[in-house]
C-alpha positions in Angstrom: -0.1 0.1 0.0 3.1 2.3 1.0 4.5 1.7 -2.2 1.2 2.5 -4.4 1.0 6.4 -2.3 4.5 6.6 -3.2 4.7 6.0 -6.4 1.0 8.5 -6.7 2.6 11.1 -5.1 5.6 10.8 -7.5 3.7 10.9 -10.2 1.4 13.9 -9.3 5.0 15.8 -8.3 6.2 15.4 -11.8 3.3 16.2 -13.7 2.7 19.3 -11.5 6.6 20.1 -12.6 5.7 19.3 -16.3 3.0 21.8 -15.9 4.7 24.1 -14.4 7.7 24.2 -16.8 5.2 24.4 -19.5 3.8 27.2 -18.4 7.4 28.9 -17.6 8.3 28.3 -21.4 5.1 29.6 -22.8 5.3 32.4 -20.8 9.5 32.9 -21.7 8.1 32.6 -25.6 5.6 35.0 -25.4 8.0 38.1 -23.6 10.5 37.3 -26.6 8.1 38.1 -28.9 7.1 41.6 -27.3 8.5 44.2 -29.4 8.7 48.4 -28.6 6.2 50.5 -30.5 7.0 53.6 -29.2 9.4 55.0 -26.3 9.5 58.4 -24.9 10.5 60.8 -22.2 8.2 62.6 -19.9 7.9 63.3 -16.2 4.9 61.5 -15.4 5.2 60.8 -11.5 6.0 64.9 -10.3 9.5 63.9 -9.3 11.0 66.4 -11.6 12.8 63.2 -13.5 11.5 62.1 -16.8 10.3 58.4 -16.5 10.8 56.3 -19.7 7.4 56.0 -21.0 7.1 52.5 -23.5 4.8 51.2 -25.9 5.8 47.4 -26.4 3.0 44.9 -28.0 2.9 41.1 -29.0 1.8 40.7 -32.6 -0.7 38.3 -33.6 1.5 35.7 -35.3 3.0 37.3 -38.8 1.0 40.0 -38.9 3.2 42.7 -37.3 0.5 45.1 -37.8 -1.8 44.3 -35.4 -1.2 43.2 -31.8 -2.9 41.1 -29.4 -1.3 42.3 -26.3 -0.6 45.9 -25.9 1.3 47.2 -22.6 2.1 50.4 -21.3 5.1 50.8 -19.5 6.6 53.4 -17.4 10.3 53.0 -16.0 11.2 55.3 -12.9 14.9 56.5 -12.2 15.3 54.4 -9.1 14.4 51.2 -11.5 10.8 50.5 -10.8 8.8 49.6 -13.5 5.2 50.0 -13.9 3.2 47.4 -16.5 -0.4 48.5 -17.3 -2.4 45.9 -19.6 -4.3 47.1 -22.4 -6.5 45.6 -25.2 -4.8 44.6 -28.5 -4.9 46.5 -31.6 -3.5 48.6 -34.7 -1.5 51.8 -34.2 -1.3 52.6 -30.5 -0.4 56.1 -29.7 0.5 57.8 -27.0 -0.2 61.2 -26.0 0.3 63.3 -22.5 -1.6 66.3 -20.8 -2.5 67.2 -17.1 -6.2 66.1 -17.3 -6.8 65.7 -13.9 -5.0 69.1 -13.1 -2.7 68.0 -10.7 0.3 70.0 -12.4 1.4 66.4 -13.6 1.1 64.7 -17.1 -1.1 62.0 -17.4 -1.1 59.8 -20.1 -3.6 59.2 -23.2 -3.1 56.1 -25.3 -5.2 55.3 -28.2 -5.4 51.7 -30.0 -7.4 51.3 -33.1 -9.5 48.2 -33.1 -9.5 47.7 -36.3 -13.2 47.6 -37.7 -14.6 49.1 -40.6 -15.8 51.9 -39.0 -12.5 53.1 -37.6 -13.1 52.5 -33.7 -10.7 52.9 -31.1 -9.8 52.2 -27.6 -8.8 54.9 -25.5 -6.7 55.0 -21.8 -6.2 57.6 -19.8 -3.8 56.6 -16.9 -2.0 59.1 -13.9 1.3 58.2 -12.3 1.6 60.9 -10.2 3.6 60.1 -7.3 4.3 56.6 -8.5 0.7 55.5 -8.1 -0.9 53.8 -10.8 -4.6 55.3 -11.3 -7.0 54.4 -14.2 -9.2 57.9 -15.1 -10.9 56.2 -17.3 -12.2 58.1 -20.7 -15.3 60.2 -21.3 -18.9 57.6 -21.7 -20.4 57.6 -25.0 -22.9 60.2 -25.3 -26.6 59.6 -24.5 -28.0 59.6 -28.0 -31.7 59.3 -29.1 -31.4 58.5 -32.8 -34.1 57.1 -35.4 -35.5 57.2 -38.6 -38.9 59.2 -39.3 -41.5 59.2 -42.0 -41.0 60.8 -45.2 -37.5 59.7 -45.7 -36.2 61.9 -42.5 -34.0 60.9 -39.9 -33.3 62.5 -36.3 -30.6 62.6 -34.0 -31.0 64.1 -30.4 -28.1 64.5 -27.7 -28.3 64.9 -24.3 -31.8 66.2 -24.8 -31.5 68.9 -26.7 -33.6 69.9 -29.9 -33.4 67.1 -32.6 -31.3 67.2 -35.7 -33.3 66.2 -38.8 -31.6 65.2 -42.1 -32.9 64.4 -45.1 -32.2 60.6 -46.4 -34.2 60.9 -49.5 -31.3 60.5 -51.9 -31.1 57.0 -50.4 -34.8 56.0 -50.8 -34.2 53.4 -53.6 -31.7 51.8 -51.4 -33.9 51.6 -48.2 -36.8 50.2 -50.3 -34.6 47.3 -51.6 -33.8 47.0 -47.8 -37.5 47.2 -46.8 -37.1 50.1 -44.7 -39.3 52.3 -46.4 -42.4 51.9 -48.4 -43.0 55.2 -50.7 -41.8 57.3 -47.7 -43.5 55.5 -44.7 -41.9 53.3 -42.6 -42.6 49.9 -42.4 -41.7 49.5 -38.6 -39.4 52.1 -35.9 -36.0 51.8 -36.5 -33.4 53.0 -34.5 -29.7 54.7 -36.1 -26.9 52.7 -35.3 -24.7 54.8 -32.7 -21.1 53.9 -32.6 -18.6 54.0 -29.9 -15.6 56.6 -30.2 -13.8 57.0 -33.7 -11.8 59.8 -32.7 -10.5 60.6 -28.8 -7.8 64.1 -28.9 -6.5 66.1 -26.3 -8.3 69.9 -26.6 -7.8 72.8 -24.6 -10.3 74.7 -22.5 -10.8 77.4 -20.5 -9.7 75.3 -17.3 -7.4 73.3 -18.3 -7.1 70.3 -21.2 -9.5 68.1 -21.9 -10.6 65.8 -24.6 -12.8 65.7 -27.5 -14.7 62.4 -28.9 -16.4 62.0 -32.1 -18.9 59.2 -32.5 -20.1 58.3 -36.2 -23.6 57.8 -36.7 -25.3 55.0 -39.7 -28.3 54.6 -41.1 -29.2 51.0 -42.5 -25.6 49.6 -42.2 -22.5 51.2 -40.9 -21.4 52.2 -44.3 -24.3 54.3 -44.7 -22.8 57.2 -42.7 -25.3 59.9 -41.8 -24.0 62.1 -39.0 -20.9 63.1 -36.7 -21.6 63.4 -33.0 -18.6 65.2 -31.0 -18.5 66.0 -27.7 -15.9 67.9 -25.3 -14.8 66.7 -21.9 -14.0 67.9 -19.2 -12.1 66.1 -15.9 -13.5 67.3 -12.3 -14.1 66.0 -9.0 -12.9 62.5 -10.1 -15.2 62.1 -13.4 -15.7 63.3 -16.8 -18.5 66.3 -17.5 -19.4 66.6 -20.9 -18.3 70.7 -21.6 -20.6 70.9 -25.1 -21.7 68.5 -28.0 -23.0 68.6 -31.4 -24.4 67.0 -34.3 -22.3 67.5 -37.9 -24.6 65.9 -40.9 -22.5 63.9 -43.3 -22.9 65.3 -47.2 
């Protein structure tokens, strides 16, 4: 009986050791595939010394333009390193601005998702005092957008008066899709409002803020009808909308 138990324990330890070695090997292989994307130097901790700020990524197989993993790395002068994982994507970009108004630069990273709508993922981080804090990004704008009778579409942002768009130039396409029948809607249909496709730094009276753009489409994503632009300011630990506008597309 003791012999059987000893053999079982030996086999268990052997299996655990093999699994552990496989995990270490996989981790090492993944680390070996990490490539630098962008490196800059900027004081983001407030110690009056410029830290090394890097974006690195793990390419998807042989496609070097798409990164399945992206990391934001801050390396301080004392050797301390902070590694923040981000979602994968294309063309990651990095910018700096003092969003939370503590007189220390924060980090803005935008990553293209690669979808047909040109969508992006955005991140804002503070590293003031050597502490990592996710400042998040502005939420999508609250929008009411729908088709109306007589080949019209309406878009209302934040309870404002709706902007009406004439879509009669598309009536043949909409009839083919079963959306309209001689100007009458076959059923109530909402427009498609995308997440942000643009997130950029803007200067406001109280300091730096962010401007985002969301695309509004009709019957399908290529059926672009308008852009919604919104401007945001970070105050009391949250993003607050300063203004918004709807710009119909020709």
